[in-house]
N, C-alpha and C positions, 0 to 999 in steps of 0.2 A: 684673340684680346681685336673687343672695339677698339679702330680707333675717336679719341674724342681732336677738339683745339685747343687752346692756349684758354679761350674766352670761358670756354668752361673748366678750366679754371683758379681763372679770376677771383671769386668770390672767397675762397677759398686759404689767398694770395695775404702774404701780409703788406703795408701799404713797401711801395719802390716803385719799379722797371718790372717788364719783362722784358726778350727779345731772343731772337731768332740770330744765330752764328751763323755760315755762310755753306755752311754745312750739312747744318739743320737741328741742330742740338739746342736745347731754348736752356736759357739760366735767367735765373733773379737777381737783380740788385738793386742795395739800400739806395742808393745814387743814383742822378742817370747817367749812364753810361755813354761812353763814346767813338765810334771812326776814326782815325786821327796815321795819316800817311804810311810808312809802305809795311811799318808792325805791326797795320791791326786790319793790311788790305783782305780778308776772311773771318773777325771776331772783332766783339766787343770788349771794349775796357771798362776798367774803375777800378785805382786799385785795391788788385783785394779781395772787394767787394759783394762776387758772383756766388752764388749759390744757384747750382744747377745738378747735384744731387737728389734733389726734390721729385725732380721731372722722372726720375730713370724708371721708375714703375710707370711708367705710363707712355700709354701711343701715341706722342701727341701731332698729329697730320700739319707740315712745314705750309710755311709762313708762303700764300699766293703772292706773288710780285717779289721783287730784288730784299731780300735778304733786311737790307739797311733800313727798312720801310715796315718792317717788322718790331719798331719798340715802339710801346705800351706803357702807359704810366696805372700804375698800381692806386687806387683809391676806394675806401669805403668812407657814404654819410657818413655816416655814424664815428669815423673819425678828424672830416672835416671841420 
């Protein structure tokens, strides 16, 4: 299976946020997630707004650099 980047999927995603956890799994969030203290030292949190199931069928490359820098806002010109 060909490995893609999260940037390949951005045009297909709903408005929101995407981010990679420390373990390399990507998630989509309706509102901006955050990392906070010891409870989330390895992943993003945000009031149960995470959906990562849509990414399971893709082989997405890990973010290069610190996982905490992987947060990307998803927005499309036609939605603004």
